[in-house]
Every structure is written in structure tokens, then in C-alpha cells.
VOVEX-152124 format. One record per residue (C-alpha): residue number from 1; residue in three letters; x, y, z. Coordinates in nm, 3 decimals, decimal comma, always signed. Layout:
! residues N
<pt vexro="NUM" bator="ALA" east="X" north="Y" up="Z"/>
...
//
This chain:
! residues 272
<pt vexro="1" bator="MET" east="+2,762" north="-0,027" up="-2,844"/>
<pt vexro="2" bator="ASN" east="+2,465" north="-0,119" up="-2,647"/>
<pt vexro="3" bator="THR" east="+2,406" north="+0,116" up="-2,291"/>
<pt vexro="4" bator="PRO" east="+2,413" north="-0,115" up="-2,004"/>
<pt vexro="5" bator="SER" east="+2,096" north="-0,073" up="-1,852"/>
<pt vexro="6" bator="ASN" east="+1,933" north="-0,169" up="-1,519"/>
<pt vexro="7" bator="GLU" east="+1,713" north="-0,450" up="-1,498"/>
<pt vexro="8" bator="HIS" east="+1,390" north="-0,296" up="-1,640"/>
<pt vexro="9" bator="GLY" east="+1,573" north="-0,121" up="-1,874"/>
<pt vexro="10" bator="LYS" east="+1,617" north="+0,263" up="-1,770"/>
<pt vexro="11" bator="PRO" east="+1,977" north="+0,345" up="-1,844"/>
<pt vexro="12" bator="PRO" east="+2,173" north="+0,422" up="-1,572"/>
<pt vexro="13" bator="GLY" east="+2,133" north="+0,871" up="-1,540"/>
<pt vexro="14" bator="LEU" east="+1,811" north="+0,873" up="-1,783"/>
<pt vexro="15" bator="THR" east="+1,543" north="+1,139" up="-1,608"/>
<pt vexro="16" bator="ARG" east="+1,185" north="+1,024" up="-1,565"/>
<pt vexro="17" bator="ARG" east="+1,095" north="+1,298" up="-1,826"/>
<pt vexro="18" bator="ARG" east="+1,344" north="+1,111" up="-2,102"/>
<pt vexro="19" bator="PHE" east="+1,222" north="+0,781" up="-2,009"/>
<pt vexro="20" bator="ILE" east="+0,861" north="+0,856" up="-1,988"/>
<pt vexro="21" bator="LYS" east="+0,939" north="+1,080" up="-2,346"/>
<pt vexro="22" bator="ALA" east="+1,066" north="+0,786" up="-2,506"/>
<pt vexro="23" bator="GLY" east="+0,784" north="+0,535" up="-2,346"/>
<pt vexro="24" bator="THR" east="+0,508" north="+0,733" up="-2,497"/>
<pt vexro="25" bator="ALA" east="+0,708" north="+0,712" up="-2,811"/>
<pt vexro="26" bator="ALA" east="+0,736" north="+0,392" up="-2,855"/>
<pt vexro="27" bator="ALA" east="+0,326" north="+0,385" up="-2,760"/>
<pt vexro="28" bator="LEU" east="+0,262" north="+0,658" up="-3,026"/>
<pt vexro="29" bator="THR" east="+0,401" north="+0,444" up="-3,274"/>
<pt vexro="30" bator="ALA" east="+0,333" north="+0,115" up="-3,196"/>
<pt vexro="31" bator="ALA" east="+0,115" north="-0,095" up="-3,377"/>
<pt vexro="32" bator="SER" east="-0,218" north="-0,193" up="-3,158"/>
<pt vexro="33" bator="TRP" east="-0,343" north="-0,550" up="-3,070"/>
<pt vexro="34" bator="ASN" east="-0,650" north="-0,659" up="-3,012"/>
<pt vexro="35" bator="ARG" east="-0,855" north="-0,965" up="-2,951"/>
<pt vexro="36" bator="VAL" east="-1,234" north="-1,059" up="-3,037"/>
<pt vexro="37" bator="ARG" east="-1,433" north="-1,224" up="-2,762"/>
<pt vexro="38" bator="GLY" east="-1,735" north="-1,411" up="-2,790"/>
<pt vexro="39" bator="ALA" east="-2,049" north="-1,307" up="-2,656"/>
<pt vexro="40" bator="ASN" east="-2,015" north="-1,486" up="-2,347"/>
<pt vexro="41" bator="GLU" east="-1,656" north="-1,454" up="-2,279"/>
<pt vexro="42" bator="ARG" east="-1,526" north="-1,299" up="-1,963"/>
<pt vexro="43" bator="VAL" east="-1,347" north="-1,027" up="-1,965"/>
<pt vexro="44" bator="GLY" east="-0,943" north="-1,058" up="-1,879"/>
<pt vexro="45" bator="ILE" east="-0,792" north="-0,866" up="-1,591"/>
<pt vexro="46" bator="GLY" east="-0,458" north="-0,819" up="-1,517"/>
<pt vexro="47" bator="VAL" east="-0,384" north="-0,611" up="-1,191"/>
<pt vexro="48" bator="ILE" east="-0,086" north="-0,373" up="-1,194"/>
<pt vexro="49" bator="GLY" east="+0,032" north="-0,385" up="-0,815"/>
<pt vexro="50" bator="PHE" east="-0,135" north="-0,570" up="-0,572"/>
<pt vexro="51" bator="GLY" east="-0,105" north="-0,316" up="-0,255"/>
<pt vexro="52" bator="LEU" east="-0,427" north="-0,226" up="-0,075"/>
<pt vexro="53" bator="VAL" east="-0,585" north="-0,117" up="-0,394"/>
<pt vexro="54" bator="GLY" east="-0,514" north="-0,331" up="-0,601"/>
<pt vexro="55" bator="ARG" east="-0,658" north="-0,628" up="-0,388"/>
<pt vexro="56" bator="ILE" east="-0,967" north="-0,421" up="-0,334"/>
<pt vexro="57" bator="HIS" east="-1,020" north="-0,385" up="-0,680"/>
<pt vexro="58" bator="THR" east="-0,968" north="-0,781" up="-0,709"/>
<pt vexro="59" bator="ARG" east="-1,194" north="-0,894" up="-0,479"/>
<pt vexro="60" bator="ASN" east="-1,398" north="-0,647" up="-0,690"/>
<pt vexro="61" bator="PHE" east="-1,312" north="-0,816" up="-1,034"/>
<pt vexro="62" bator="LYS" east="-1,409" north="-1,170" up="-0,803"/>
<pt vexro="63" bator="ALA" east="-1,778" north="-1,078" up="-0,780"/>
<pt vexro="64" bator="GLN" east="-1,820" north="-1,015" up="-1,170"/>
<pt vexro="65" bator="PRO" east="-1,937" north="-1,258" up="-1,313"/>
<pt vexro="66" bator="ASP" east="-1,838" north="-1,142" up="-1,655"/>
<pt vexro="67" bator="ALA" east="-1,445" north="-1,016" up="-1,535"/>
<pt vexro="68" bator="GLN" east="-1,169" north="-1,292" up="-1,376"/>
<pt vexro="69" bator="VAL" east="-0,840" north="-1,192" up="-1,285"/>
<pt vexro="70" bator="VAL" east="-0,599" north="-1,358" up="-1,507"/>
<pt vexro="71" bator="ALA" east="-0,256" north="-1,219" up="-1,398"/>
<pt vexro="72" bator="VAL" east="-0,096" north="-0,996" up="-1,171"/>
<pt vexro="73" bator="ALA" east="+0,189" north="-0,793" up="-1,149"/>
<pt vexro="74" bator="GLU" east="+0,404" north="-0,670" up="-0,850"/>
<pt vexro="75" bator="THR" east="+0,740" north="-0,612" up="-0,778"/>
<pt vexro="76" bator="TYR" east="+0,678" north="-0,746" up="-0,382"/>
<pt vexro="77" bator="ARG" east="+0,673" north="-1,153" up="-0,308"/>
<pt vexro="78" bator="PRO" east="+0,478" north="-1,121" up="-0,011"/>
<pt vexro="79" bator="ARG" east="+0,206" north="-0,902" up="-0,189"/>
<pt vexro="80" bator="MET" east="+0,252" north="-1,169" up="-0,471"/>
<pt vexro="81" bator="GLU" east="+0,175" north="-1,417" up="-0,225"/>
<pt vexro="82" bator="ALA" east="-0,074" north="-1,247" up="-0,095"/>
<pt vexro="83" bator="ALA" east="-0,286" north="-1,257" up="-0,437"/>
<pt vexro="84" bator="VAL" east="-0,237" north="-1,613" up="-0,556"/>
<pt vexro="85" bator="GLU" east="-0,387" north="-1,669" up="-0,199"/>
<pt vexro="86" bator="LEU" east="-0,697" north="-1,438" up="-0,304"/>
<pt vexro="87" bator="VAL" east="-0,707" north="-1,523" up="-0,662"/>
<pt vexro="88" bator="GLY" east="-0,597" north="-1,885" up="-0,686"/>
<pt vexro="89" bator="GLY" east="-0,314" north="-2,086" up="-0,782"/>
<pt vexro="90" bator="HIS" east="-0,419" north="-2,043" up="-1,156"/>
<pt vexro="91" bator="VAL" east="-0,356" north="-1,651" up="-1,172"/>
<pt vexro="92" bator="ALA" east="-0,010" north="-1,609" up="-1,424"/>
<pt vexro="93" bator="GLN" east="+0,262" north="-1,372" up="-1,166"/>
<pt vexro="94" bator="TYR" east="+0,490" north="-1,123" up="-1,335"/>
<pt vexro="95" bator="ARG" east="+0,740" north="-0,938" up="-1,153"/>
<pt vexro="96" bator="ASP" east="+0,760" north="-0,693" up="-1,488"/>
<pt vexro="97" bator="PHE" east="+0,481" north="-0,569" up="-1,570"/>
<pt vexro="98" bator="ARG" east="+0,551" north="-0,569" up="-1,988"/>
<pt vexro="99" bator="LYS" east="+0,536" north="-0,993" up="-1,956"/>
<pt vexro="100" bator="LEU" east="+0,160" north="-0,927" up="-1,856"/>
<pt vexro="101" bator="LEU" east="+0,137" north="-0,693" up="-2,111"/>
<pt vexro="102" bator="GLU" east="+0,183" north="-0,907" up="-2,365"/>
<pt vexro="103" bator="ASP" east="-0,029" north="-1,199" up="-2,196"/>
<pt vexro="104" bator="LYS" east="-0,309" north="-1,275" up="-2,446"/>
<pt vexro="105" bator="ARG" east="-0,566" north="-1,316" up="-2,225"/>
<pt vexro="106" bator="VAL" east="-0,503" north="-0,979" up="-2,059"/>
<pt vexro="107" bator="ASP" east="-0,853" north="-0,773" up="-2,188"/>
<pt vexro="108" bator="ALA" east="-0,798" north="-0,526" up="-1,971"/>
<pt vexro="109" bator="VAL" east="-0,584" north="-0,382" up="-1,688"/>
<pt vexro="110" bator="VAL" east="-0,549" north="-0,224" up="-1,318"/>
<pt vexro="111" bator="VAL" east="-0,249" north="+0,001" up="-1,265"/>
<pt vexro="112" bator="ALA" east="-0,259" north="-0,003" up="-0,875"/>
<pt vexro="113" bator="THR" east="+0,076" north="+0,111" up="-0,847"/>
<pt vexro="114" bator="PRO" east="+0,259" north="+0,412" up="-0,669"/>
<pt vexro="115" bator="ASP" east="+0,199" north="+0,693" up="-0,865"/>
<pt vexro="116" bator="HIS" east="+0,553" north="+0,758" up="-1,016"/>
<pt vexro="117" bator="TRP" east="+0,480" north="+0,488" up="-1,295"/>
<pt vexro="118" bator="HIS" east="+0,095" north="+0,548" up="-1,337"/>
<pt vexro="119" bator="ALA" east="+0,199" north="+0,773" up="-1,693"/>
<pt vexro="120" bator="LEU" east="+0,405" north="+0,486" up="-1,850"/>
<pt vexro="121" bator="MET" east="+0,217" north="+0,175" up="-1,762"/>
<pt vexro="122" bator="THR" east="-0,128" north="+0,290" up="-1,900"/>
<pt vexro="123" bator="MET" east="+0,071" north="+0,442" up="-2,252"/>
<pt vexro="124" bator="LEU" east="+0,211" north="+0,108" up="-2,271"/>
<pt vexro="125" bator="ALA" east="-0,142" north="-0,072" up="-2,205"/>
<pt vexro="126" bator="CYS" east="-0,290" north="+0,103" up="-2,448"/>
<pt vexro="127" bator="ALA" east="-0,034" north="+0,048" up="-2,696"/>
<pt vexro="128" bator="ALA" east="-0,068" north="-0,313" up="-2,652"/>
<pt vexro="129" bator="GLY" east="-0,449" north="-0,324" up="-2,690"/>
<pt vexro="130" bator="LYS" east="-0,515" north="-0,306" up="-2,332"/>
<pt vexro="131" bator="ASP" east="-0,837" north="-0,113" up="-2,202"/>
<pt vexro="132" bator="VAL" east="-0,707" north="+0,042" up="-1,863"/>
<pt vexro="133" bator="TYR" east="-0,813" north="+0,139" up="-1,506"/>
<pt vexro="134" bator="VAL" east="-0,541" north="+0,360" up="-1,383"/>
<pt vexro="135" bator="GLU" east="-0,586" north="+0,462" up="-0,996"/>
<pt vexro="136" bator="LYS" east="-0,581" north="+0,852" up="-0,881"/>
<pt vexro="137" bator="PRO" east="-0,378" north="+1,038" up="-0,938"/>
<pt vexro="138" bator="LEU" east="-0,389" north="+0,992" up="-1,312"/>
<pt vexro="139" bator="THR" east="-0,022" north="+1,131" up="-1,303"/>
<pt vexro="140" bator="LEU" east="+0,163" north="+1,357" up="-1,129"/>
<pt vexro="141" bator="PHE" east="+0,292" north="+1,597" up="-1,430"/>
<pt vexro="142" bator="VAL" east="+0,035" north="+1,809" up="-1,659"/>
<pt vexro="143" bator="ARG" east="+0,202" north="+1,723" up="-1,949"/>
<pt vexro="144" bator="GLU" east="+0,244" north="+1,383" up="-1,879"/>
<pt vexro="145" bator="GLY" east="-0,131" north="+1,358" up="-1,890"/>
<pt vexro="146" bator="ARG" east="-0,133" north="+1,494" up="-2,216"/>
<pt vexro="147" bator="TRP" east="+0,091" north="+1,213" up="-2,391"/>
<pt vexro="148" bator="MET" east="-0,158" north="+0,982" up="-2,227"/>
<pt vexro="149" bator="VAL" east="-0,464" north="+1,128" up="-2,366"/>
<pt vexro="150" bator="ASN" east="-0,306" north="+1,101" up="-2,683"/>
<pt vexro="151" bator="VAL" east="-0,182" north="+0,740" up="-2,693"/>
<pt vexro="152" bator="ALA" east="-0,524" north="+0,647" up="-2,508"/>
<pt vexro="153" bator="ARG" east="-0,706" north="+0,855" up="-2,849"/>
<pt vexro="154" bator="ARG" east="-0,453" north="+0,674" up="-3,079"/>
<pt vexro="155" bator="HIS" east="-0,542" north="+0,322" up="-2,966"/>
<pt vexro="156" bator="GLN" east="-0,858" north="+0,397" up="-2,929"/>
<pt vexro="157" bator="ARG" east="-0,892" north="+0,210" up="-2,579"/>
<pt vexro="158" bator="VAL" east="-1,107" north="+0,288" up="-2,319"/>
<pt vexro="159" bator="VAL" east="-0,901" north="+0,470" up="-1,984"/>
<pt vexro="160" bator="GLN" east="-1,092" north="+0,533" up="-1,650"/>
<pt vexro="161" bator="VAL" east="-0,918" north="+0,674" up="-1,285"/>
<pt vexro="162" bator="GLY" east="-1,023" north="+0,580" up="-1,059"/>
<pt vexro="163" bator="THR" east="-1,235" north="+0,918" up="-0,902"/>
<pt vexro="164" bator="GLN" east="-1,491" north="+0,701" up="-0,802"/>
<pt vexro="165" bator="GLN" east="-1,718" north="+1,004" up="-0,579"/>
<pt vexro="166" bator="ARG" east="-1,869" north="+1,052" up="-0,877"/>
<pt vexro="167" bator="SER" east="-2,051" north="+0,719" up="-0,864"/>
<pt vexro="168" bator="GLY" east="-2,189" north="+0,771" up="-0,535"/>
<pt vexro="169" bator="PRO" east="-2,536" north="+0,874" up="-0,518"/>
<pt vexro="170" bator="HIS" east="-2,475" north="+1,070" up="-0,253"/>
<pt vexro="171" bator="TYR" east="-2,281" north="+1,318" up="-0,457"/>
<pt vexro="172" bator="GLN" east="-2,475" north="+1,301" up="-0,767"/>
<pt vexro="173" bator="ARG" east="-2,778" north="+1,461" up="-0,542"/>
<pt vexro="174" bator="ALA" east="-2,569" north="+1,732" up="-0,440"/>
<pt vexro="175" bator="ARG" east="-2,437" north="+1,751" up="-0,779"/>
<pt vexro="176" bator="GLU" east="-2,806" north="+1,799" up="-0,872"/>
<pt vexro="177" bator="LEU" east="-2,909" north="+1,974" up="-0,611"/>
<pt vexro="178" bator="ILE" east="-2,604" north="+2,296" up="-0,662"/>
<pt vexro="179" bator="ARG" east="-2,674" north="+2,221" up="-1,035"/>
<pt vexro="180" bator="ARG" east="-3,027" north="+2,328" up="-1,007"/>
<pt vexro="181" bator="GLY" east="-2,993" north="+2,623" up="-0,809"/>
<pt vexro="182" bator="ARG" east="-3,144" north="+2,451" up="-0,500"/>
<pt vexro="183" bator="LEU" east="-2,920" north="+2,588" up="-0,253"/>
<pt vexro="184" bator="GLY" east="-2,824" north="+2,979" up="-0,419"/>
<pt vexro="185" bator="GLU" east="-2,572" north="+3,062" up="-0,573"/>
<pt vexro="186" bator="LEU" east="-2,231" north="+2,846" up="-0,569"/>
<pt vexro="187" bator="VAL" east="-1,972" north="+3,154" up="-0,454"/>
<pt vexro="188" bator="SER" east="-1,675" north="+2,933" up="-0,270"/>
<pt vexro="189" bator="VAL" east="-1,651" north="+2,564" up="-0,186"/>
<pt vexro="190" bator="GLN" east="-1,398" north="+2,466" up="+0,082"/>
<pt vexro="191" bator="CYS" east="-1,255" north="+2,088" up="+0,166"/>
<pt vexro="192" bator="ASN" east="-1,044" north="+1,956" up="+0,413"/>
<pt vexro="193" bator="TYR" east="-0,832" north="+1,607" up="+0,450"/>
<pt vexro="194" bator="PHE" east="-0,698" north="+1,550" up="+0,785"/>
<pt vexro="195" bator="ARG" east="-0,393" north="+1,244" up="+0,780"/>
<pt vexro="196" bator="ASN" east="-0,111" north="+1,185" up="+0,914"/>
<pt vexro="197" bator="VAL" east="+0,112" north="+0,887" up="+1,017"/>
<pt vexro="198" bator="THR" east="+0,118" north="+0,830" up="+1,370"/>
<pt vexro="199" bator="PRO" east="+0,360" north="+0,798" up="+1,585"/>
<pt vexro="200" bator="GLY" east="+0,524" north="+0,864" up="+1,251"/>
<pt vexro="201" bator="PHE" east="+0,797" north="+0,662" up="+1,081"/>
<pt vexro="202" bator="GLY" east="+1,120" north="+0,683" up="+1,243"/>
<pt vexro="203" bator="ASN" east="+1,428" north="+0,818" up="+0,968"/>
<pt vexro="204" bator="PRO" east="+1,581" north="+0,501" up="+0,959"/>
<pt vexro="205" bator="PRO" east="+1,930" north="+0,476" up="+0,805"/>
<pt vexro="206" bator="ASP" east="+1,928" north="+0,389" up="+0,384"/>
<pt vexro="207" bator="GLY" east="+2,050" north="+0,014" up="+0,360"/>
<pt vexro="208" bator="ASN" east="+2,035" north="-0,329" up="+0,111"/>
<pt vexro="209" bator="PRO" east="+1,682" north="-0,353" up="-0,099"/>
<pt vexro="210" bator="PRO" east="+1,523" north="-0,698" up="+0,124"/>
<pt vexro="211" bator="PRO" east="+1,532" north="-0,989" up="-0,135"/>
<pt vexro="212" bator="GLU" east="+1,186" north="-1,042" up="-0,180"/>
<pt vexro="213" bator="LEU" east="+1,200" north="-0,671" up="-0,363"/>
<pt vexro="214" bator="ASP" east="+1,262" north="-0,616" up="-0,668"/>
<pt vexro="215" bator="TYR" east="+1,394" north="-0,263" up="-0,619"/>
<pt vexro="216" bator="GLU" east="+1,502" north="-0,152" up="-0,954"/>
<pt vexro="217" bator="MET" east="+1,182" north="-0,273" up="-1,136"/>
<pt vexro="218" bator="TRP" east="+0,989" north="-0,112" up="-0,835"/>
<pt vexro="219" bator="LEU" east="+1,220" north="+0,244" up="-0,922"/>
<pt vexro="220" bator="GLY" east="+1,110" north="+0,245" up="-1,252"/>
<pt vexro="221" bator="PRO" east="+1,102" north="+0,544" up="-1,441"/>
<pt vexro="222" bator="ALA" east="+1,183" north="+0,704" up="-1,063"/>
<pt vexro="223" bator="PRO" east="+1,576" north="+0,923" up="-0,965"/>
<pt vexro="224" bator="GLN" east="+1,821" north="+0,655" up="-0,852"/>
<pt vexro="225" bator="ARG" east="+1,793" north="+0,607" up="-0,479"/>
<pt vexro="226" bator="ALA" east="+1,933" north="+0,417" up="-0,262"/>
<pt vexro="227" bator="TYR" east="+1,673" north="+0,181" up="-0,090"/>
<pt vexro="228" bator="ASN" east="+1,542" north="+0,293" up="+0,282"/>
<pt vexro="229" bator="PRO" east="+1,230" north="+0,145" up="+0,425"/>
<pt vexro="230" bator="ASN" east="+1,059" north="+0,468" up="+0,390"/>
<pt vexro="231" bator="ARG" east="+1,100" north="+0,479" up="+0,075"/>
<pt vexro="232" bator="ALA" east="+0,868" north="+0,122" up="-0,084"/>
<pt vexro="233" bator="ILE" east="+0,553" north="+0,018" up="-0,037"/>
<pt vexro="234" bator="TYR" east="+0,315" north="+0,268" up="+0,122"/>
<pt vexro="235" bator="HIS" east="+0,571" north="+0,557" up="+0,267"/>
<pt vexro="236" bator="PHE" east="+0,659" north="+0,654" up="-0,065"/>
<pt vexro="237" bator="ARG" east="+0,381" north="+0,890" up="-0,013"/>
<pt vexro="238" bator="TRP" east="+0,549" north="+1,138" up="+0,118"/>
<pt vexro="239" bator="PHE" east="+0,858" north="+1,171" up="-0,107"/>
<pt vexro="240" bator="TRP" east="+0,816" north="+1,355" up="-0,432"/>
<pt vexro="241" bator="ASP" east="+1,012" north="+1,111" up="-0,671"/>
<pt vexro="242" bator="TYR" east="+0,720" north="+0,920" up="-0,655"/>
<pt vexro="243" bator="SER" east="+0,440" north="+1,147" up="-0,478"/>
<pt vexro="244" bator="GLY" east="+0,269" north="+1,456" up="-0,446"/>
<pt vexro="245" bator="GLY" east="+0,154" north="+1,337" up="-0,102"/>
<pt vexro="246" bator="GLN" east="-0,177" north="+1,337" up="+0,055"/>
<pt vexro="247" bator="MET" east="-0,273" north="+1,565" up="-0,169"/>
<pt vexro="248" bator="THR" east="-0,245" north="+1,352" up="-0,466"/>
<pt vexro="249" bator="ASN" east="-0,410" north="+1,068" up="-0,283"/>
<pt vexro="250" bator="LEU" east="-0,708" north="+1,191" up="-0,106"/>
<pt vexro="251" bator="GLY" east="-0,723" north="+1,539" up="-0,217"/>
<pt vexro="252" bator="GLN" east="-0,744" north="+1,480" up="-0,539"/>
<pt vexro="253" bator="HIS" east="-1,100" north="+1,321" up="-0,474"/>
<pt vexro="254" bator="SER" east="-1,224" north="+1,653" up="-0,318"/>
<pt vexro="255" bator="LEU" east="-1,086" north="+1,814" up="-0,643"/>
<pt vexro="256" bator="ASP" east="-1,204" north="+1,595" up="-0,883"/>
<pt vexro="257" bator="THR" east="-1,544" north="+1,649" up="-0,711"/>
<pt vexro="258" bator="VAL" east="-1,546" north="+1,975" up="-0,667"/>
<pt vexro="259" bator="HIS" east="-1,481" north="+2,086" up="-1,054"/>
<pt vexro="260" bator="TRP" east="-1,727" north="+1,790" up="-1,166"/>
<pt vexro="261" bator="ILE" east="-2,054" north="+1,939" up="-0,917"/>
<pt vexro="262" bator="SER" east="-1,925" north="+2,302" up="-1,004"/>
<pt vexro="263" bator="GLY" east="-1,827" north="+2,278" up="-1,396"/>
<pt vexro="264" bator="VAL" east="-1,523" north="+2,394" up="-1,334"/>
<pt vexro="265" bator="LYS" east="-1,243" north="+2,243" up="-1,645"/>
<pt vexro="266" bator="GLY" east="-0,960" north="+2,345" up="-1,351"/>
<pt vexro="267" bator="PRO" east="-0,751" north="+2,606" up="-1,203"/>
<pt vexro="268" bator="THR" east="-0,680" north="+2,957" up="-1,270"/>
<pt vexro="269" bator="ALA" east="-0,450" north="+2,988" up="-1,002"/>
<pt vexro="270" bator="VAL" east="-0,310" north="+2,777" up="-0,723"/>
<pt vexro="271" bator="THR" east="-0,144" north="+2,920" up="-0,415"/>
<pt vexro="272" bator="SER" east="+0,080" north="+2,733" up="-0,109"/>
//
């Protein structure tokens, strides 16, 4: 007997962990598909998620002569319309990112969705033969990060995480000075990020999702919840179901930079 499921294929009651593990198993066992490009052929880019960050990446790719954004996947219609306006009417439009991964013109994808989707989308993209630029945080769980590494290696894909501070010449110079001991012995590092939503976003009641949003696809592997305006679009960052707040949004940049400069591989203890 077939198990009932939502539009995006998640049976009711299926936990995030089981959902992601099922996707991991599929990605690990799938046969890789690779297309050989000609020397002068542009790299076809698929952008998954066309919010603020997805839009920035799209603009940057438009400025690259050897790349072309050929497809966009987005669950919120106004953002898809914004993508068409920016890229042009030739861009393929998908509500289901899996259809984008089937598009043979797509060589590499940008995953710029809410955090809870990063792991599964990255693994499925690797299995589809696509290289991946995935926004930070890579994932919200250590175990998922390990699965992602295994899948990327299994399919021999290039995967880069959006920790772009490493590319900044001022950060590189600071690292050089510290690693050479020009500032003395490094004994302690303190980082701060201050950001808030002013005057706040209130406490609206649950309701029906707007018709222009495919809310079931937006939820994906996250727990099934009633729609609330505060849970979707940018405000998702304030809910554990989808994110780790500003620590996984902005704080990870500082943590990554500290690890990179100091040579530390990871924390030995964490307090909160």
C-alpha cells in the first residue's frame, strides 16, 4: 500500500532525521551523471532560493562571462517574478528544486534557501552530477555535515560553503600577520555581532499560507507546522525548526574566521 505524502514527498509524521537520512541513502546509491562541456561553453548555473542572498549571487554570476544563470527554483511567486525580471524570460522556472536538478543545462547550483534545506538539497545536487555553492550554515547538525561530505566524495563533486570572509584581502593579511607571530602569541579571541529586528515583528496568529507560497515545499524536511507569517520568508531565522538564529547566520562567519586564522579545527568545549 502506498504511503500518503505531501506535494514534496514527505509522508505525514516523518521526522527531519528520517527524511534527511532517506535522502542521504538515495544520494549515496545514485549513479552520478556528468556532462562534458566544450572549452568555450559557459557554465550553466541553477539558483535554488531567490531571496536576498540568491539575488546577490545571481547578479554576480551575470557579471561573469563564463557563467550563465539558466534556471531558478523558488517556492514564493513574487520572488520568482523578481528572478525573471533580473535574469530574463529565458530562465527556466521551477517550484520544485528537484526539477531544476533534472535540467541538463544546469552544471552547478547555488543553494540559497532557509538553513533547514541546505543538507538535502546539496546531497541531491551532488547525486545529480552538479557542483554546489551552498550558503552558510552548511547544515544545522554535525551528523548531516558528515553525510554531506560522504555524498560529495562519492559523486566527486566540488562543494563550497559561503564563508566568503576568507576571500577578503584584509582577512588574509590579518591571518598572515598572526600566523607569523607579528602580533605576539594568540591566547584569546573575542567576537561580537549585534543585530536585532526593530521594533520587532509581533505575534500574529496562525492562518492559511498565501496562495503565492508553496508552503509544503517551503517546509520540506522541517516539522509540520501551521503557517504563520513569522515563520516564513526572512523571519524563519528566529525558529529552531529552520535555523540557529543569528549565530548560524552571522556568527558562523566569525567562528570560521577564528578557526581559519588560528589553525584550530573546532571547539573543545561550548557553553551557552
